[in-house]
N, C-alpha and C positions, 0 to 999 in steps of 0.2 A: 292345174295344181302340179307343181314340181316336187317330186319326192327323190331325196338324195338315195342313190342306189346302195351306198355303203351302210347308211343308217337303217334302211329297210332290211338289208341282209342281216345285220346284227340283230335287229328286232326279231326277225323270223327265226334265227338261231336260238335266241333266248326263249321264245315261246315254244318252238317245236322240239329243239334239241338237236345237237350235231349227229348223235347216233340215229335218230329217226330220219333225218335228212339223208344221211349215208345209206341207210336201209332202203329208203324210198327210192333213191337213185339206182341202186342195185335192182329193186323191184321193177322199175321202169325198163331196165334192160332186158330182164326176163319177159316182162309184159310185151315188150317190142318184138322179141323173138316169137313168142306165142301168137301175137297179133299178126305178124307177117306169115307165119306158117298157116294160121287158120284162114286168114284172108285169101292166101294163095289156093288153099284147098277148096274154099268156097267158090272162088272165081273159076278154077279149072273144071270142077265137077258141076256146078250149078249154072254159071254163066256161059262157059265154053261148051261143055259136053251136054249141057241141058238136062242133067239128072234132076230128080225132084229135090227142091231145097229142103223139104221136111227131113229127108233122110240124110243129106249131106251135112246139114246143120248139126244134127245130133251125133253122127259118127265123128265129125271133126271135133265136137266138143269132148267126146270120150278120149280121143287122142291127145288133145291139148290138156286135158285134166291130168293124164299121166306124165306127160312132158313137163308141165307146170309144176306139179307136186315135187318131182325130182329136183328141178331147178330152184324152187323157192326153198325147199327143205335144205339142200346142200350148198346154195350160193347166197341166197338173200338172207335168210333168218338164222342159218346154221344151228338148228335145234336137233338134239338127238331124239327127243320125244316130240311127236306130233301126231295127229290123227288124220289118216288118209280119209276116213268116213266123213269127218267133219269138212274136209277139203272138198270131197265129192259132193256132199250136201250143199255147201255154200256155192259151188260152181254150177250145180244143177238149178238152184234157185236164181242165180244171176243169168244163167243160160236161158231159163223160161223168160225172164225179162228181155234179154237180148233177142230171142226168138219172136216174141210178140211185137216188140218195137221195130225189129228189122223187117218183119213181114209187113207191118203198116207202112214203114218208110219205103218199101219197094214200089209201092204204088206211085210214088213221086220221083223215084230215082232210076228206075228201069234196070238196075244192077243189084243183085243180091249182095255182092261184095261191098258196094258203096253203102247200102243200107246197114250192113253189119258194122261197118267203120263207124258210122254215126252212133249206132246204139251202144257199141263198146266204149266209146269215149265217156259216155255219161256214168259208167260204173267204175272207172279206174281208181279213183280215190277211196271210194267206199270199199272196194275190194281189198285194197292195201290194209286199211284199218281192220277189216274182218279177219284177214290173214294174220296180221300182227298181234291182235288182242284176243283172237278166239282159237285159231289153229296152231300157230307156231309161238305160243307165248311161253315164257320162262316159268318153270315150277317155283311155287313160293313155298318157303319153309326151310 
């Protein structure tokens, strides 16, 4: 089936909206920065230095939560009001999912960093909408 790229793009812009697509693009840049930072930390400390993955995973999550909150608040969503505790909660929830799935995938991939990559990809879009609609939303009224 041939889909005309131009019409598909226009359809997506009408459905999603230009602002959301622009925010999602900026979100992806921050996510990429966080992803590279965290994967590097996990590779260096768990795969190379052989420190326990349980500790490295959660310490790297805490670092990325701080880095990510600052970047999402000031670069992606640009909201003056937001809740760090909601951001922390949602990231701990996704972190638990990432930890369980990456620990399981490690059995097949032999590298914690590779297992983390696969588990992180699964949550990217869901995280964006959780951040946009729950943490960094505009005040009504």
